[in-house]
C-alpha positions as YAML, in Angstrom:
chain: A
units: angstrom
residues:
- id: 1
  name: MET
  ca: [3.54, 14.66, 13.71]
- id: 2
  name: SER
  ca: [4.28, 17.14, 10.65]
- id: 3
  name: ASP
  ca: [3.79, 16.36, 7.33]
- id: 4
  name: GLU
  ca: [7.48, 16.50, 6.68]
- id: 5
  name: LYS
  ca: [8.00, 13.63, 8.93]
- id: 6
  name: ASN
  ca: [5.00, 11.71, 8.21]
- id: 7
  name: PRO
  ca: [5.83, 9.66, 5.01]
- id: 8
  name: PHE
  ca: [2.17, 8.49, 4.62]
- id: 9
  name: ASN
  ca: [0.87, 12.18, 4.61]
- id: 10
  name: ILE
  ca: [-0.75, 11.34, 1.00]
- id: 11
  name: LEU
  ca: [-3.18, 9.54, 2.74]
- id: 12
  name: GLY
  ca: [-4.64, 12.29, 5.04]
- id: 13
  name: SER
  ca: [-3.62, 10.07, 8.22]
- id: 14
  name: GLU
  ca: [-1.29, 10.97, 10.93]
- id: 15
  name: LYS
  ca: [-1.18, 7.49, 12.19]
- id: 16
  name: VAL
  ca: [1.52, 5.27, 10.55]
- id: 17
  name: PRO
  ca: [0.08, 1.80, 8.91]
- id: 18
  name: GLN
  ca: [1.37, -1.52, 9.75]
- id: 19
  name: GLU
  ca: [3.34, -3.16, 7.34]
- id: 20
  name: GLY
  ca: [1.45, -5.90, 5.33]
- id: 21
  name: GLY
  ca: [3.41, -6.71, 2.56]
- id: 22
  name: THR
  ca: [5.53, -9.87, 1.86]
- id: 23
  name: PRO
  ca: [7.84, -9.76, -1.13]
- id: 24
  name: VAL
  ca: [7.81, -13.04, -2.89]
- id: 25
  name: SER
  ca: [9.97, -15.04, -5.34]
- id: 26
  name: GLU
  ca: [8.97, -17.47, -8.21]
- id: 27
  name: GLN
  ca: [8.56, -21.19, -7.52]
- id: 28
  name: ASN
  ca: [9.34, -22.00, -11.20]
- id: 29
  name: PRO
  ca: [11.18, -19.30, -12.93]
- id: 30
  name: THR
  ca: [11.97, -21.23, -16.06]
- id: 31
  name: GLY
  ca: [8.39, -22.44, -16.91]
- id: 32
  name: ASP
  ca: [5.79, -20.91, -19.14]
- id: 33
  name: LEU
  ca: [5.66, -17.22, -18.74]
- id: 34
  name: ASN
  ca: [1.92, -16.84, -18.27]
- id: 35
  name: GLN
  ca: [1.87, -19.94, -15.79]
- id: 36
  name: ARG
  ca: [4.55, -18.10, -13.96]
- id: 37
  name: ILE
  ca: [2.75, -14.68, -13.60]
- id: 38
  name: LYS
  ca: [-0.44, -16.65, -12.94]
- id: 39
  name: GLY
  ca: [1.45, -18.52, -9.87]
- id: 40
  name: LEU
  ca: [2.63, -15.44, -8.46]
- id: 41
  name: ILE
  ca: [-0.93, -13.67, -8.53]
- id: 42
  name: GLU
  ca: [-2.25, -16.61, -7.04]
- id: 43
  name: SER
  ca: [0.24, -16.67, -4.01]
- id: 44
  name: SER
  ca: [-2.10, -14.18, -2.53]
- id: 45
  name: LYS
  ca: [-5.65, -13.02, -2.12]
- id: 46
  name: VAL
  ca: [-4.23, -9.65, -2.73]
- id: 47
  name: PHE
  ca: [-1.10, -9.32, -4.97]
- id: 48
  name: LEU
  ca: [0.78, -6.18, -6.01]
- id: 49
  name: PHE
  ca: [3.43, -6.19, -8.74]
- id: 50
  name: MET
  ca: [5.51, -3.11, -8.08]
- id: 51
  name: LYS
  ca: [9.08, -1.62, -8.52]
- id: 52
  name: GLY
  ca: [11.00, -2.70, -5.59]
- id: 53
  name: ASN
  ca: [9.40, -4.05, -2.52]
- id: 54
  name: PRO
  ca: [7.00, -2.84, 0.34]
- id: 55
  name: GLN
  ca: [10.07, -2.01, 2.49]
- id: 56
  name: MET
  ca: [11.87, -0.04, -0.09]
- id: 57
  name: PRO
  ca: [9.60, 0.93, -3.24]
- id: 58
  name: GLN
  ca: [11.60, 2.12, -6.16]
- id: 59
  name: CYS
  ca: [8.89, 4.48, -7.56]
- id: 60
  name: GLY
  ca: [6.56, 6.83, -6.13]
- id: 61
  name: PHE
  ca: [3.38, 5.22, -7.56]
- id: 62
  name: SER
  ca: [4.45, 1.83, -6.10]
- id: 63
  name: ALA
  ca: [5.23, 3.46, -2.55]
- id: 64
  name: ASN
  ca: [1.80, 5.24, -2.88]
- id: 65
  name: VAL
  ca: [-0.03, 1.92, -3.24]
- id: 66
  name: VAL
  ca: [1.88, 0.07, -0.67]
- id: 67
  name: GLY
  ca: [1.12, 3.01, 1.81]
- id: 68
  name: ILE
  ca: [-2.71, 2.64, 1.01]
- id: 69
  name: LEU
  ca: [-2.58, -0.95, 1.53]
- id: 70
  name: ASN
  ca: [-0.71, -0.73, 4.67]
- id: 71
  name: ALA
  ca: [-2.94, 1.95, 5.81]
- id: 72
  name: MET
  ca: [-5.96, -0.55, 5.32]
- id: 73
  name: ASN
  ca: [-4.09, -3.14, 7.08]
- id: 74
  name: ALA
  ca: [-4.15, -5.37, 3.91]
- id: 75
  name: LYS
  ca: [-1.97, -8.54, 4.03]
- id: 76
  name: TYR
  ca: [-0.66, -8.77, 0.19]
- id: 77
  name: ASN
  ca: [2.05, -10.35, -1.48]
- id: 78
  name: THR
  ca: [4.64, -8.48, -3.95]
- id: 79
  name: PHE
  ca: [6.98, -9.12, -6.90]
- id: 80
  name: ASP
  ca: [9.49, -6.80, -7.92]
- id: 81
  name: ILE
  ca: [9.28, -6.08, -11.52]
- id: 82
  name: LEU
  ca: [12.83, -4.74, -11.67]
- id: 83
  name: SER
  ca: [14.13, -8.12, -10.50]
- id: 84
  name: ASP
  ca: [12.90, -9.94, -13.71]
- id: 85
  name: MET
  ca: [12.39, -8.27, -17.25]
- id: 86
  name: ASP
  ca: [10.55, -11.25, -18.62]
- id: 87
  name: ILE
  ca: [8.03, -11.02, -15.92]
- id: 88
  name: ARG
  ca: [8.04, -6.80, -15.98]
- id: 89
  name: GLN
  ca: [7.04, -7.17, -19.99]
- id: 90
  name: GLY
  ca: [4.99, -10.22, -19.59]
- id: 91
  name: VAL
  ca: [2.60, -8.88, -16.75]
- id: 92
  name: LYS
  ca: [1.93, -5.96, -19.14]
- id: 93
  name: GLU
  ca: [0.54, -8.26, -21.85]
- id: 94
  name: PHE
  ca: [-0.86, -10.83, -19.45]
- id: 95
  name: SER
  ca: [-3.18, -7.80, -17.83]
- id: 96
  name: ASN
  ca: [-3.38, -5.51, -21.10]
- id: 97
  name: TRP
  ca: [-2.36, -2.94, -18.66]
- id: 98
  name: PRO
  ca: [0.82, -0.70, -19.54]
- id: 99
  name: THR
  ca: [2.13, 0.60, -16.30]
- id: 100
  name: TYR
  ca: [3.16, -0.44, -12.81]
- id: 101
  name: PRO
  ca: [1.97, -0.91, -10.21]
- id: 102
  name: GLN
  ca: [-0.52, -3.30, -10.77]
- id: 103
  name: LEU
  ca: [-2.95, -4.65, -8.29]
- id: 104
  name: TYR
  ca: [-4.79, -7.83, -8.33]
- id: 105
  name: VAL
  ca: [-7.67, -9.00, -5.74]
- id: 106
  name: ASN
  ca: [-8.66, -12.68, -5.97]
- id: 107
  name: GLY
  ca: [-6.87, -13.04, -9.26]
- id: 108
  name: GLN
  ca: [-8.40, -10.30, -10.92]
- id: 109
  name: LEU
  ca: [-6.69, -6.88, -11.79]
- id: 110
  name: VAL
  ca: [-8.00, -4.03, -9.96]
- id: 111
  name: GLY
  ca: [-5.75, -1.37, -11.63]
- id: 112
  name: GLY
  ca: [-2.85, 1.09, -11.09]
- id: 113
  name: ASN
  ca: [-1.67, 3.86, -8.92]
- id: 114
  name: ASP
  ca: [-4.65, 6.24, -9.92]
- id: 115
  name: ILE
  ca: [-7.43, 3.71, -9.97]
- id: 116
  name: ILE
  ca: [-6.30, 2.56, -6.56]
- id: 117
  name: MET
  ca: [-6.10, 6.30, -5.07]
- id: 118
  name: GLU
  ca: [-9.84, 6.81, -6.33]
- id: 119
  name: MET
  ca: [-11.25, 3.55, -5.12]
- id: 120
  name: TYR
  ca: [-9.29, 4.40, -1.59]
- id: 121
  name: GLU
  ca: [-10.79, 7.91, -1.44]
- id: 122
  name: SER
  ca: [-14.22, 6.64, -2.19]
- id: 123
  name: GLY
  ca: [-14.33, 3.58, -0.20]
- id: 124
  name: ASP
  ca: [-14.62, 1.07, -2.80]
- id: 125
  name: LEU
  ca: [-11.18, -0.23, -2.30]
- id: 126
  name: GLU
  ca: [-12.27, -1.33, 1.21]
- id: 127
  name: GLU
  ca: [-15.25, -3.42, -0.14]
- id: 128
  name: VAL
  ca: [-12.79, -4.83, -2.81]
- id: 129
  name: LEU
  ca: [-10.37, -6.08, -0.20]
- id: 130
  name: LYS
  ca: [-13.14, -7.61, 2.05]
...
């Protein structure tokens, strides 16, 4: 398969990964903002705040992190921050992290695209996801 036809060539792999992301919506979109954010994060061991959804990411960084998680056959939930401006701004304050995507594992912020790429390349991400 040529690099032109393989959307996951950024991973340096010719295999097409399995889809493992599940978009979720909030159970209580009118409650306290921090509780809403915590509820989303706690919905899965691995959780990704992203632009778009795993089937149709709306930015290259989100697409890259989805590609990495899928290549690792991770099961994870996602939330589209473009669908809720309160969540979009609130997560930045909650995590003290200014950019998206944001990956959480076991309720803890792991990082954004650059950190996830470094961890993937070093093998550290595999350890974190176990």
